C-alpha positions as CSV (number, residue, x, y, z in Angstrom):
1,M,83.9,77.5,100.0
2,S,87.5,77.6,98.8
3,A,89.0,81.1,97.5
4,P,90.8,81.3,94.0
5,G,94.5,81.0,94.8
6,R,95.5,84.5,93.8
7,L,92.8,86.3,95.6
8,S,93.9,88.5,98.5
9,L,91.6,90.3,100.7
10,N,92.2,94.0,101.5
11,Q,91.5,94.5,105.3
12,E,89.5,97.7,104.4
13,T,87.1,95.7,102.3
14,I,85.7,94.4,105.8
15,R,86.5,97.0,108.1
16,Q,83.9,96.0,110.6
17,W,86.1,92.9,110.9
18,S,88.7,93.2,113.9
19,V,92.4,91.7,113.4
20,P,91.4,88.4,114.6
21,E,88.0,88.1,112.7
22,L,90.0,88.9,109.7
23,V,92.4,86.2,110.0
24,T,89.7,83.8,111.1
25,G,87.2,84.6,108.5
26,C,90.0,84.6,105.6
27,A,91.6,81.3,106.7
28,A,88.0,79.6,107.0
29,A,87.4,80.7,103.5
30,G,90.6,79.6,102.0
31,V,91.6,83.3,101.1
32,G,95.8,82.9,101.4
33,A,96.8,86.6,101.6
34,L,95.7,89.8,103.3
35,G,96.4,93.4,102.6
36,L,96.6,95.3,105.9
37,W,96.4,98.8,107.0
38,R,98.6,100.4,109.6
39,D,96.5,102.0,112.0
40,P,94.1,98.8,113.1
41,V,97.2,96.4,112.7
42,R,99.1,99.1,115.1
43,D,95.8,99.1,117.3
44,F,96.1,95.6,117.8
45,G,100.0,95.4,117.8
46,V,101.9,94.6,115.1
47,R,103.8,91.6,116.5
48,R,100.5,90.1,117.8
49,T,99.3,90.6,114.2
50,A,102.3,89.1,112.0
51,K,102.0,86.1,114.8
52,L,98.3,85.5,114.3
53,V,98.8,85.6,110.7
54,A,101.7,83.3,110.3
55,G,100.0,81.1,112.7
56,A,96.8,80.8,110.4
57,G,99.2,80.0,107.5
58,L,98.5,83.3,105.7
59,R,100.8,85.9,104.1
60,V,100.6,89.6,103.9
61,S,100.5,90.7,100.5
62,S,100.7,94.5,101.2
63,L,100.7,97.0,104.0
64,C,99.2,100.6,103.6
65,R,100.1,102.9,103.7
66,G,103.4,104.7,103.4
67,G,103.6,108.2,101.8
68,F,102.6,111.6,101.9
69,F,106.0,113.0,100.9
70,T,105.1,116.4,99.4
71,A,105.4,118.9,102.2
72,A,107.5,121.9,101.6
73,D,109.0,122.6,104.8
74,P,112.1,120.7,106.2
75,G,110.3,119.7,109.3
76,G,107.3,118.1,107.2
77,R,110.1,116.4,104.9
78,A,111.6,115.0,108.0
79,A,108.6,113.7,109.7
80,A,107.3,112.0,106.5
81,L,111.0,110.1,105.9
82,D,110.7,109.2,110.0
83,D,107.1,107.9,109.5
84,N,107.7,105.9,106.5
85,R,110.8,104.2,107.9
86,R,108.6,103.2,110.9
87,A,106.0,101.9,108.1
88,V,109.1,99.5,106.5
89,E,110.0,98.4,109.9
90,E,106.2,97.4,110.4
91,A,106.2,95.7,107.0
92,A,109.0,93.8,107.8
93,E,107.9,92.7,111.0
94,L,104.9,91.5,109.3
95,G,106.3,89.9,106.7
96,A,104.6,91.9,104.1
97,D,105.6,91.8,100.3
98,T,105.0,95.6,99.4
99,L,104.7,98.6,101.4
100,V,102.2,100.9,99.4
101,L,102.8,104.4,99.0
102,V,100.2,107.2,98.5
103,S,102.4,109.7,97.8
104,G,100.4,113.1,99.0
105,G,98.5,115.9,97.4
106,L,99.4,119.6,97.3
107,P,100.1,121.3,100.3
108,D,97.7,124.3,101.3
109,G,97.9,127.1,99.0
110,D,100.5,125.3,96.7
111,R,100.1,125.1,92.9
112,D,103.1,123.4,92.0
113,L,102.6,119.9,90.8
114,V,105.7,119.4,89.2
115,G,107.6,120.9,92.5
116,A,105.6,118.6,94.5
117,R,106.6,115.4,92.4
118,G,110.2,116.3,92.7
119,R,110.0,116.2,96.4
120,I,108.8,113.1,96.6
121,A,111.5,111.5,94.4
122,E,114.0,113.0,96.8
123,I,112.5,111.4,99.7
124,L,112.3,108.1,97.7
125,S,115.9,108.1,96.8
126,E,116.6,108.1,100.8
127,L,114.0,105.7,101.6
128,A,114.4,103.1,98.9
129,P,117.8,101.8,100.5
130,W,116.2,101.7,103.8
131,A,113.4,99.5,102.5
132,G,115.9,97.4,100.4
133,G,117.8,97.1,103.6
134,H,115.0,95.7,105.4
135,G,113.8,93.1,102.5
136,I,110.5,95.5,101.8
137,R,109.4,96.3,98.1
138,L,108.1,100.1,98.0
139,G,105.1,100.3,95.7
140,I,104.1,103.8,94.5
141,E,100.4,103.8,93.9
142,A,99.0,106.4,91.2
143,L,95.6,107.9,92.2
144,H,92.8,108.8,89.9
145,P,93.2,112.4,89.0
146,M,90.3,113.4,91.1
147,F,92.6,112.9,94.1
148,A,95.9,114.8,92.9
149,S,94.7,118.0,94.9
150,D,94.5,116.5,98.4
151,R,95.7,112.9,98.4
152,C,98.2,112.0,95.3
153,V,100.0,114.1,92.8
154,V,100.9,111.1,90.9
155,S,97.7,110.5,88.7
156,T,99.1,107.7,86.1
157,L,101.1,104.7,85.9
158,G,103.7,106.5,83.8
159,Q,104.3,109.1,86.4
160,A,104.6,106.5,89.3
161,L,107.3,104.8,87.0
162,D,109.5,108.0,86.3
163,L,109.6,109.0,89.9
164,A,112.4,106.3,91.1
165,E,113.5,103.7,89.0
166,Q,114.5,101.5,92.4
167,V,110.9,101.7,93.5
168,G,108.2,99.5,91.9
169,V,104.4,100.6,91.4
170,V,100.8,99.2,92.3
171,A,98.4,98.8,89.6
172,D,94.8,99.6,90.9
173,S,92.1,99.2,88.5
174,Y,89.9,101.9,90.2
175,H,92.8,104.6,89.7
176,L,94.0,103.2,86.3
177,W,91.3,102.0,84.1
178,W,90.4,105.0,82.2
179,D,93.9,105.4,80.8
180,E,94.6,104.6,77.0
181,R,98.2,104.6,77.8
182,L,98.0,101.4,80.7
183,P,98.7,98.6,78.8
184,D,102.1,100.7,77.2
185,E,102.8,101.5,81.1
186,L,102.0,98.0,82.3
187,R,104.7,96.4,79.9
188,R,107.1,99.1,80.5
189,A,106.7,98.1,84.2
190,G,106.7,94.6,83.6
191,E,110.0,94.6,81.7
192,G,111.5,96.3,84.7
193,G,110.0,93.7,87.1
194,R,108.6,96.8,88.9
195,I,104.7,95.5,89.2
196,V,104.7,94.9,93.0
197,S,101.2,94.8,93.9
198,V,97.6,94.3,91.9
199,Q,94.5,95.8,93.1
200,V,90.7,95.7,92.0
201,A,87.6,97.3,93.0
202,D,84.9,98.6,90.4
203,W,84.1,102.1,88.9
204,V,80.5,102.9,89.8
205,T,78.9,105.9,89.1
206,P,76.9,108.7,90.4
207,L,80.6,108.9,93.0
208,P,79.4,109.6,96.5
209,E,80.0,112.9,98.3
210,G,83.7,113.1,99.1
211,V,84.4,110.2,96.2
212,L,86.8,108.3,98.6
213,L,84.2,105.8,99.5
214,G,83.0,105.2,96.0
215,R,84.7,102.2,95.0
216,G,82.4,99.3,93.8
217,Q,81.9,96.0,94.5
218,L,83.3,93.8,91.5
219,G,81.2,93.4,88.5
220,D,78.8,96.4,89.6
221,G,80.6,99.0,87.5
222,S,82.6,100.2,84.2
223,I,85.7,98.3,84.3
224,D,86.7,95.2,82.7
225,L,88.3,93.9,85.4
226,R,89.2,90.5,83.8
227,G,90.8,92.3,81.1
228,F,93.0,94.6,83.6
229,R,94.1,91.5,85.4
230,Q,94.9,89.7,82.0
231,L,97.1,92.8,81.3
232,T,99.0,92.8,84.3
233,D,99.4,89.2,83.6
234,A,100.9,89.6,80.4
235,A,103.2,92.4,81.9
236,G,104.6,89.2,83.8
237,Y,103.1,89.7,87.3
238,R,102.3,86.7,88.9
239,G,101.6,87.6,92.2
240,P,98.3,87.9,94.6
241,V,95.2,90.2,93.2
242,E,94.1,92.2,96.3
243,V,90.2,93.0,96.5
244,E,90.5,96.9,98.0
245,I,86.8,98.2,98.2
246,F,85.9,101.4,100.4
247,H,82.1,100.9,100.6
248,P,79.8,101.9,103.5
249,G,77.2,99.3,102.1
250,L,79.6,96.5,102.4
251,W,80.8,97.6,105.8
252,A,77.4,97.7,107.3
253,R,76.9,93.8,106.5
254,E,78.0,90.8,108.3
255,G,81.4,89.9,107.2
256,A,81.3,86.6,106.3
257,Q,78.5,87.4,104.0
258,V,80.6,90.0,102.3
259,L,83.7,87.6,102.0
260,R,81.5,85.1,100.1
261,E,80.3,88.0,97.7
262,V,83.9,89.0,97.2
263,I,84.9,85.3,96.1
264,E,82.1,85.0,93.9
265,R,82.4,88.1,92.2
266,Y,86.0,87.7,92.0
267,R,85.4,84.2,90.2
268,A,82.9,85.9,87.9
269,H,84.6,88.9,87.0
270,V,88.6,88.9,87.7
271,E,89.7,85.3,87.5
């Protein structure tokens, strides 16, 4: 079995695999790129991971995640900036194309969305030159509005584009499929060469309690995934298309079986 050329597998889709299992399994299936997460990579070792990935002939399409910029106090702001600088360094060591940024929700007791977005813009103005100096592209990921309170006050691609002209954006089907402005905002992003990552998962209802783990397997839900990919293509994006699914049902299965299914579903619904 050989995977489609643009398919990248996000590490969380088969989180039951260790880093070596992930690299070995993807190389055997012909998956050429991986989206990695900081915690398991640091547990295994950033340098060890970089060596293993490169030795298998794979590339890192993204590292997740940086962000969480919305703290209102100076200490929280400084801590966020320090952590994101480390994330940039880790991404550079891994040879990642992009550091994905989840911007953060409202601080406890805060109801000021505009103020929180303003603090994100302020930190990005400092972080972007640091990332550029390390050869890393930053990608702001807009999350579905249901996450605005606790995870991400950036809810649309337009808001992500407005935050910082020197920073790219991540286009994730799960978070953006509902927005009628999406075609226009993707064109806007494409004109500036600012689409730095494309991720896909399906929208399946009813959502589970907690909603974070409700991403559906490709083809199981409501999203026109091929249409979404075609919109990003029309905007000029030519990079990897990363399958990022958080679902306990997939994590409970044998990893190689899940990967085979992902490849089949990608061919049927995305390619």
